[in-house]
C-alpha positions as CSV (number, residue, x, y, z in Angstrom):
1,M,27.1,3.1,-31.2
2,E,25.5,0.1,-28.9
3,C,26.0,0.3,-25.2
4,F,24.6,-1.3,-21.9
5,V,23.9,-0.2,-18.6
6,G,24.9,-1.5,-15.2
7,I,22.9,-0.5,-12.1
8,D,24.9,-0.9,-8.7
9,L,22.9,-0.5,-5.8
10,G,25.1,-0.3,-2.6
11,T,25.0,0.2,1.1
12,S,25.9,3.6,0.7
13,S,25.6,4.6,-2.7
14,V,23.8,3.9,-6.0
15,R,25.9,4.1,-9.3
16,A,24.7,3.8,-12.8
17,V,26.9,3.3,-15.7
18,A,26.7,2.9,-19.3
19,V,29.8,0.8,-20.7
20,D,30.4,0.0,-24.5
21,E,30.6,-3.2,-26.0
22,T,34.5,-3.7,-25.1
23,G,33.4,-2.8,-21.5
24,R,34.8,1.2,-21.2
25,T,33.2,3.2,-19.3
26,L,31.0,6.3,-21.3
27,A,29.0,7.5,-18.8
28,A,28.1,7.5,-14.9
29,G,26.6,8.8,-12.5
30,Q,26.2,8.2,-8.4
31,C,24.2,9.4,-5.6
32,E,24.5,8.7,-1.5
33,Y,22.0,8.2,1.2
34,D,22.6,6.7,4.5
35,I,22.0,3.8,6.9
36,L,18.9,4.4,9.2
37,K,19.8,3.1,12.7
38,P,16.0,2.9,14.5
39,G,17.4,0.9,17.3
40,L,20.7,-0.7,18.7
41,N,21.9,-3.2,16.6
42,Q,19.7,-2.4,13.5
43,A,20.1,-1.4,9.8
44,E,17.7,-0.2,7.9
45,Q,17.0,1.7,4.6
46,D,13.8,3.6,3.3
47,M,13.3,1.9,-0.5
48,E,11.6,5.2,-1.4
49,K,14.6,7.3,-1.0
50,L,16.8,4.5,-2.8
51,W,14.7,4.5,-5.7
52,D,14.5,8.2,-5.9
53,A,18.6,8.1,-5.6
54,T,18.6,5.7,-8.4
55,V,16.5,7.9,-10.5
56,R,18.8,10.9,-9.7
57,A,21.6,8.2,-10.4
58,V,20.7,7.7,-14.0
59,R,19.8,11.1,-14.6
60,Q,23.1,12.4,-13.8
61,M,24.7,9.5,-16.1
62,L,22.8,10.6,-19.1
63,A,23.1,14.0,-18.7
64,E,27.4,13.5,-19.3
65,D,26.1,11.7,-22.9
66,P,22.5,12.7,-24.3
67,S,23.1,10.7,-27.1
68,L,23.3,7.3,-24.8
69,K,19.6,7.4,-24.2
70,N,19.1,5.6,-27.6
71,C,21.9,3.9,-27.9
72,I,21.3,1.4,-24.7
73,K,20.3,-2.0,-25.5
74,G,19.8,-3.3,-22.1
75,I,19.8,-2.6,-18.3
76,G,21.0,-4.9,-15.5
77,Y,21.4,-4.7,-12.0
78,S,24.0,-5.4,-8.8
79,G,22.8,-5.1,-5.3
80,Q,23.6,-5.0,-1.8
81,M,22.8,-9.0,-0.6
82,H,20.8,-10.4,2.2
83,G,18.4,-7.7,2.8
84,L,14.4,-7.6,3.2
85,V,12.3,-5.7,1.1
86,M,8.5,-6.2,2.4
87,L,5.4,-5.5,-0.2
88,D,1.9,-5.1,0.4
89,K,-0.8,-6.1,-2.2
90,G,-0.5,-2.6,-3.8
91,G,3.1,-3.2,-4.5
92,R,4.4,-0.7,-2.1
93,P,6.7,-1.1,0.9
94,I,5.4,-1.8,4.0
95,R,8.3,-0.9,6.0
96,N,12.1,0.2,5.5
97,A,14.3,-2.7,4.2
98,I,15.9,-4.5,6.8
99,I,19.7,-4.9,5.4
100,W,22.4,-6.9,5.6
101,A,24.5,-5.0,8.2
102,D,21.5,-5.5,10.9
103,Q,22.4,-7.4,13.7
104,R,18.9,-7.9,15.8
105,T,18.1,-11.4,14.8
106,S,20.4,-13.7,16.9
107,E,16.9,-14.7,18.9
108,E,15.0,-15.7,15.6
109,I,18.4,-17.6,14.7
110,S,18.3,-19.9,17.5
111,K,14.4,-20.2,17.4
112,I,14.8,-21.3,13.6
113,Y,17.6,-23.9,14.6
114,D,15.0,-25.3,17.3
115,R,12.7,-26.3,14.3
116,V,15.3,-27.1,11.5
117,S,18.4,-28.6,12.9
118,E,21.9,-26.7,11.8
119,E,22.6,-30.2,10.1
120,E,19.3,-30.2,8.0
121,F,19.3,-26.8,7.0
122,G,23.1,-26.8,6.4
123,S,22.8,-29.5,4.0
124,V,20.0,-27.9,2.3
125,Y,21.4,-24.3,2.1
126,L,25.1,-25.1,2.3
127,N,25.4,-21.9,4.6
128,R,25.1,-20.9,8.2
129,L,22.5,-18.1,8.8
130,S,23.5,-15.1,10.3
131,T,22.2,-11.8,11.3
132,G,20.8,-9.6,8.7
133,F,19.6,-12.3,6.4
134,A,16.4,-12.1,4.8
135,L,14.8,-15.1,6.2
136,A,15.9,-14.1,10.2
137,S,14.6,-10.8,9.5
138,L,11.1,-11.7,8.2
139,L,10.7,-13.8,11.4
140,W,11.7,-11.1,13.4
141,V,8.9,-9.0,11.5
142,R,6.6,-11.7,12.4
143,E,7.3,-12.1,15.9
144,H,7.8,-8.2,16.6
145,E,5.8,-6.3,14.2
146,P,2.4,-8.8,13.3
147,G,0.9,-5.8,11.6
148,N,3.3,-4.9,9.2
149,Y,3.7,-8.7,8.7
150,D,-0.2,-9.2,7.9
151,K,0.1,-6.6,5.4
152,L,2.7,-8.7,3.6
153,N,2.3,-10.2,-0.1
154,K,6.1,-10.7,-1.5
155,I,9.5,-10.3,-0.3
156,M,12.4,-9.2,-2.2
157,C,16.0,-8.3,-2.2
158,P,16.8,-4.0,-2.2
159,K,17.6,-4.1,-6.0
160,D,14.6,-6.0,-6.8
161,Y,12.9,-3.2,-5.8
162,I,14.3,-1.2,-8.3
163,R,14.0,-3.3,-11.3
164,Y,10.5,-3.7,-10.2
165,R,10.2,0.4,-10.3
166,M,11.2,0.4,-13.7
167,C,10.1,-2.4,-15.4
168,G,7.0,-3.4,-13.1
169,R,7.3,-6.8,-12.3
170,I,8.1,-8.4,-9.2
171,G,10.7,-11.3,-9.3
172,T,14.6,-11.8,-8.3
173,D,17.5,-14.0,-9.5
174,A,19.3,-17.4,-8.4
175,S,22.2,-14.9,-6.8
176,D,20.4,-12.7,-4.6
177,A,17.7,-15.0,-3.7
178,S,20.6,-17.6,-2.5
179,S,22.0,-14.8,-0.1
180,T,18.2,-14.8,2.0
181,G,18.8,-17.9,4.3
182,M,15.6,-19.3,2.1
183,W,17.3,-21.2,-0.7
184,N,17.9,-24.7,-2.1
185,M,21.7,-24.1,-3.3
186,K,22.2,-27.5,-5.5
187,K,18.5,-27.2,-6.8
188,R,18.6,-23.5,-7.7
189,T,15.4,-22.8,-6.2
190,W,13.4,-22.1,-3.1
191,A,13.9,-24.4,0.0
192,Y,10.4,-25.1,0.4
193,D,10.2,-27.8,2.5
194,I,12.5,-26.0,4.9
195,L,9.9,-22.9,4.5
196,D,7.3,-24.7,5.5
197,K,8.7,-25.9,8.5
198,L,9.0,-22.6,9.8
199,Q,5.7,-21.7,8.7
200,V,6.5,-19.1,6.2
201,P,3.9,-19.2,3.5
202,S,5.3,-19.8,-0.3
203,S,3.3,-17.3,-1.4
204,F,5.5,-14.9,0.0
205,L,8.4,-15.9,-2.4
206,P,8.7,-14.2,-6.0
207,E,9.9,-15.8,-8.9
208,S,13.3,-16.7,-9.8
209,H,15.2,-16.4,-12.8
210,E,18.9,-16.1,-13.8
211,A,20.7,-13.1,-13.8
212,Y,20.9,-12.8,-17.8
213,E,17.1,-13.7,-18.2
214,R,14.8,-11.0,-19.3
215,A,12.4,-9.6,-16.4
216,G,11.2,-6.9,-19.1
217,E,10.9,-3.3,-20.2
218,V,11.5,0.3,-19.6
219,T,7.8,1.5,-18.5
220,S,6.4,4.6,-19.1
221,E,6.7,5.8,-16.0
222,C,10.1,5.1,-15.6
223,A,10.9,6.8,-19.0
224,E,9.5,9.8,-17.6
225,A,11.2,9.8,-14.4
226,T,14.7,8.8,-15.5
227,G,15.2,9.7,-19.0
228,L,15.6,6.2,-20.0
229,K,13.5,5.5,-23.7
230,K,10.8,3.4,-23.1
231,G,11.1,-0.4,-24.1
232,T,14.6,-0.4,-23.4
233,V,15.2,-4.3,-22.4
234,I,15.9,-4.9,-18.4
235,V,17.6,-8.1,-17.1
236,Y,17.2,-9.3,-13.2
237,G,20.9,-8.9,-12.7
238,G,22.2,-10.3,-9.4
239,G,24.0,-9.8,-5.8
240,D,26.6,-7.5,-5.8
241,S,29.2,-10.0,-4.6
242,L,28.4,-12.1,-7.8
243,M,28.3,-9.1,-10.1
244,M,31.8,-7.9,-8.5
245,E,33.0,-11.7,-10.1
246,L,31.4,-11.2,-13.2
247,G,33.0,-7.5,-13.8
248,N,36.2,-9.3,-13.5
249,G,35.5,-12.3,-15.8
250,M,35.8,-14.3,-12.6
251,I,33.7,-17.5,-14.8
252,K,36.0,-20.3,-14.2
253,N,37.9,-22.0,-11.2
254,G,41.4,-20.6,-10.1
255,L,40.9,-16.7,-10.0
256,M,40.1,-15.2,-7.0
257,A,38.9,-11.5,-6.1
258,S,40.0,-9.6,-3.0
259,T,37.2,-6.8,-2.6
260,I,37.5,-4.3,-0.2
261,G,34.6,-1.8,0.2
262,T,32.2,-1.3,3.3
263,A,32.6,-4.7,3.8
264,C,35.0,-7.3,2.5
265,H,34.3,-10.4,0.4
266,L,37.5,-13.0,-0.9
267,T,35.4,-14.8,-3.4
268,C,36.2,-17.8,-6.1
269,A,33.7,-19.0,-9.1
270,L,33.2,-22.3,-9.4
271,E,31.3,-25.1,-11.6
272,S,29.9,-27.2,-8.4
273,P,28.4,-26.2,-5.4
274,V,31.3,-26.6,-3.2
275,Y,31.1,-25.3,0.5
276,D,32.9,-25.6,3.5
277,P,31.4,-28.7,5.7
278,L,32.2,-26.5,9.0
279,L,29.8,-23.6,7.3
280,R,32.5,-20.8,8.1
281,T,32.2,-19.5,4.5
282,N,29.5,-18.8,2.2
283,T,28.5,-20.5,-0.9
284,W,26.5,-18.4,-3.4
285,C,24.5,-19.2,-6.8
286,H,26.6,-17.1,-9.3
287,A,25.2,-15.5,-12.9
288,G,24.1,-18.6,-14.7
289,E,23.1,-22.0,-14.1
290,R,26.3,-23.8,-14.1
291,L,27.6,-21.5,-12.0
292,W,28.5,-21.1,-8.2
293,S,30.5,-19.0,-6.0
294,I,32.6,-19.6,-2.7
295,S,33.2,-16.3,-0.2
296,G,34.4,-15.3,2.6
297,A,32.6,-12.5,4.2
298,H,33.9,-10.1,6.2
299,L,31.7,-6.7,8.0
300,S,34.3,-4.3,8.5
301,G,36.1,-3.1,5.2
302,G,36.3,0.4,4.2
303,V,33.8,1.2,7.1
304,V,37.1,0.5,9.7
305,L,39.3,2.9,7.7
306,K,36.2,5.8,7.4
307,W,35.6,5.4,11.8
308,L,39.2,5.6,12.1
309,K,39.3,8.6,9.9
310,N,36.1,10.4,11.3
311,N,35.8,9.2,14.7
312,I,39.3,9.1,16.1
313,L,41.9,10.8,14.2
314,E,39.8,13.8,12.4
315,M,41.9,13.4,9.1
316,G,40.8,15.0,6.2
317,S,41.2,12.3,3.3
318,F,41.9,8.6,3.0
319,D,44.9,9.4,1.1
320,E,46.2,11.4,4.0
321,M,45.8,7.9,5.7
322,N,47.3,6.1,3.0
323,D,50.5,8.4,2.9
324,C,50.6,7.9,6.7
325,A,50.3,4.5,6.3
326,A,52.8,3.7,4.1
327,K,55.9,5.2,6.8
328,I,55.1,2.4,9.0
329,P,57.0,-0.9,8.0
330,A,55.2,-4.1,7.5
331,G,53.8,-5.5,10.4
332,S,53.2,-2.2,12.5
333,E,55.9,-2.9,14.8
334,G,54.0,-5.5,16.4
335,L,50.8,-3.4,16.8
336,L,47.9,-5.7,15.5
337,F,44.2,-4.7,14.9
338,L,41.2,-7.0,15.0
339,P,38.8,-4.9,12.8
340,Y,35.1,-6.4,14.1
341,L,33.5,-3.0,14.5
342,N,30.3,-4.7,13.4
343,G,30.6,-8.1,14.5
344,E,32.1,-10.5,12.2
345,R,30.9,-13.5,10.0
346,T,33.6,-15.7,8.5
347,P,35.3,-17.6,10.5
348,H,33.3,-16.8,13.2
349,N,29.9,-15.5,12.9
350,D,29.7,-13.9,15.7
351,P,27.6,-10.5,16.2
352,N,28.9,-9.9,19.4
353,A,32.8,-10.2,18.2
354,R,34.1,-6.4,18.9
355,A,37.5,-4.5,17.7
356,V,40.7,-5.0,19.5
357,Y,44.2,-2.8,19.4
358,L,46.5,-5.3,20.4
359,G,50.4,-4.7,21.8
360,M,50.3,-1.0,21.4
361,T,53.5,0.7,23.5
362,L,54.3,4.4,24.2
363,K,56.5,4.4,20.7
364,H,53.1,3.6,18.7
365,T,51.6,6.6,16.5
366,K,48.5,7.7,14.7
367,E,50.5,6.1,11.7
368,H,50.8,3.1,13.3
369,L,47.1,3.0,14.0
370,I,46.1,3.5,10.6
371,R,48.5,0.5,9.0
372,A,47.4,-1.6,11.7
373,A,44.0,-0.8,10.7
374,M,44.6,-1.8,7.3
375,E,46.6,-4.9,8.0
376,G,44.2,-5.8,10.3
377,I,41.5,-6.1,7.5
378,V,43.6,-8.2,5.4
379,Y,44.5,-10.3,8.3
380,S,40.7,-11.1,8.8
381,M,40.4,-12.0,4.8
382,K,43.5,-14.0,5.2
383,E,41.4,-16.2,7.3
384,S,39.2,-17.0,4.4
385,Y,42.1,-17.5,2.0
386,A,43.4,-20.1,4.5
387,I,39.9,-21.7,4.5
388,L,39.4,-21.9,0.7
389,Q,42.9,-23.6,0.4
390,S,42.1,-26.1,2.6
391,L,38.9,-27.0,0.6
392,G,41.3,-27.6,-2.3
393,I,40.6,-23.9,-4.1
394,P,43.3,-22.9,-6.0
395,G,44.1,-19.1,-5.8
396,N,46.5,-18.8,-8.7
397,R,46.2,-14.8,-8.9
398,I,43.8,-12.5,-7.1
399,I,42.1,-9.4,-8.7
400,A,41.7,-6.4,-6.4
401,S,38.4,-4.8,-6.2
402,G,36.4,-2.3,-4.7
403,G,37.8,0.8,-3.0
404,G,40.5,-1.0,-1.4
405,A,42.1,-1.3,-4.8
406,K,42.8,2.2,-5.5
407,S,45.6,2.1,-2.5
408,A,48.9,1.1,-3.8
409,L,49.6,0.1,-0.4
410,L,46.5,-2.3,0.2
411,R,47.4,-3.9,-2.7
412,Q,50.7,-4.6,-1.4
413,I,49.2,-5.8,1.9
414,Q,47.1,-8.1,-0.1
415,A,49.7,-9.4,-1.9
416,D,51.9,-10.1,0.8
417,M,49.4,-11.7,3.1
418,Y,47.9,-13.8,0.3
419,D,52.0,-14.4,-1.3
420,C,49.8,-14.3,-4.7
421,P,50.3,-11.5,-7.3
422,V,47.6,-8.9,-7.3
423,Y,46.1,-7.7,-10.4
424,T,43.5,-4.8,-10.8
425,N,40.7,-4.1,-13.7
426,R,41.2,-1.5,-15.9
427,E,37.6,-0.4,-15.5
428,K,36.8,0.9,-11.7
429,E,33.5,-0.3,-11.3
430,Q,33.5,-3.9,-11.5
431,A,30.0,-4.5,-9.9
432,S,28.5,-2.4,-12.2
433,L,30.2,-3.8,-15.3
434,G,29.2,-7.5,-14.2
435,A,25.7,-6.2,-14.0
436,A,26.2,-4.4,-17.7
437,I,27.2,-7.9,-18.6
438,T,24.2,-9.7,-17.8
439,A,22.5,-7.3,-19.9
440,S,24.9,-7.8,-23.1
441,V,23.8,-11.6,-22.8
442,G,20.1,-11.4,-22.1
443,C,19.3,-9.0,-24.7
444,G,21.6,-11.1,-27.1
445,Y,24.5,-9.1,-27.9
446,F,26.6,-11.7,-26.7
447,K,26.1,-15.3,-26.9
448,D,26.7,-16.1,-23.5
449,Y,29.5,-15.2,-20.5
450,E,32.3,-16.5,-22.1
451,E,32.2,-14.6,-25.1
452,A,30.9,-11.2,-23.1
453,C,33.8,-11.4,-20.9
454,E,36.4,-12.0,-23.4
455,R,35.5,-8.7,-25.1
456,M,34.2,-6.6,-22.0
457,V,36.7,-7.6,-19.6
458,K,40.4,-6.2,-19.2
459,L,42.8,-6.3,-16.4
460,K,45.9,-3.8,-16.2
461,D,49.7,-4.7,-16.9
462,E,50.5,-3.3,-13.7
463,V,50.7,-6.2,-11.3
464,T,51.5,-6.1,-7.3
465,E,54.1,-8.9,-6.5
466,P,54.3,-10.2,-3.4
467,N,58.0,-9.4,-1.1
468,P,59.0,-12.2,0.5
469,E,60.1,-10.5,3.9
470,H,57.2,-8.7,4.4
471,V,55.5,-12.5,3.5
472,R,57.5,-14.0,6.4
473,I,56.6,-11.3,8.7
474,Y,52.6,-11.5,8.3
475,N,53.0,-15.2,8.3
476,E,54.6,-14.9,12.0
477,E,52.0,-12.4,12.7
478,F,49.0,-13.7,11.4
479,K,49.5,-16.8,13.9
480,R,49.3,-13.6,16.7
481,F,46.2,-12.6,14.9
482,R,44.4,-15.7,14.8
483,E,44.6,-15.6,19.0
484,I,42.6,-12.3,19.8
485,Y,39.5,-13.4,18.7
486,K,39.6,-17.0,20.7
487,A,41.3,-15.2,23.9
488,N,38.6,-12.3,24.1
489,K,35.5,-14.4,22.8
490,K,34.4,-14.7,26.3
491,L,34.3,-11.3,27.3
492,F,32.6,-10.3,24.0
């Protein structure tokens, strides 16, 4: 038997998943960790703790089936995007990683646009800068921590550090690099001209490759720490959003993924770098030279339900919340929830946006609060759906991904709001599967993504169809939802 491993470095945990040549999960390990909040609107993680968690996750995976060690043909990666890891000349982290959820860099973004106009920047990057992007974080460090900046030798994204610890080679891939704010999207290389204007030395930038290309092999040190076999092929892997798409077989136009994890994404694969001229969405490089992706990014997804469960309602489980919400009709009897607990990207790109319950009356209960929160999450994603449709991007069918795909109620809400059939993947961990697919191509087991996805990606037979009456209700309520931010922007 031959198999492939996908290591998915998420925001709250790392997963190591071994799959066979048909994409079926053979063994898995997972280890959780926390986001550090050293200051207001700040979000960081200790990369040494994330490395230790990765070691434990891999060891858990191998402990499930010790025979896998000699069956693994290749290892790929999926990682939280946008974050900044800074290494010194010795290859050691200088400080904690500043991750995607960080909101401290509004002033740095304004200064960037003072030097490089939004129009010029957008024409190269095809995106608007947001807080949490590595470029803005790097300039914050330069301004506020000059001692750390002076030690800097190389920057990279979080999953790149894990791969570096496993194979000893510094580098990144086009999909993750494209999320940093330092990228020329059409040319698939670093935006050297813009970085020169911002006085960011090109020597800081690691070499970039495609997700399936070989980065190296498992080193002796990694083998000793993890239990993996020395010499096992390692490929670059990619950003989690793109690996999620790959794990869902999204390598052609027309298929969308609606991903509800800690945050949310509505994504679609593209064969050319299409982008929103108003820069409300994000366009990224995908997992191969002739692939791009367009997405709407939303900062509050499953974290909304976790906040509601732990901080407000003090409930025992998400299943209990799901059962409560299912008792309430579509539309939550007039109660709306704007889910911007952590600011918002698409379509507002506003770190100051905040959450709002609107329309509450004496008849509303905790069941209404939960259902309205679920609906608010998907309403926000429906804003992205409307933008993609306006760009001529068809959503013929949608795959529900992430933790939200486990909930029949959330799948139904998505089908009703998008007015489109919703499918699910046979495998639970699509990002890990996508990372494993990059390894299967990179080690030569499959000739390309088309062949790999045909063999390894399987959707379930069950399909969630839209309910016409719910579609009508949500279309009407969506009009009210879109007014909440507009009416409150100045107050935010």
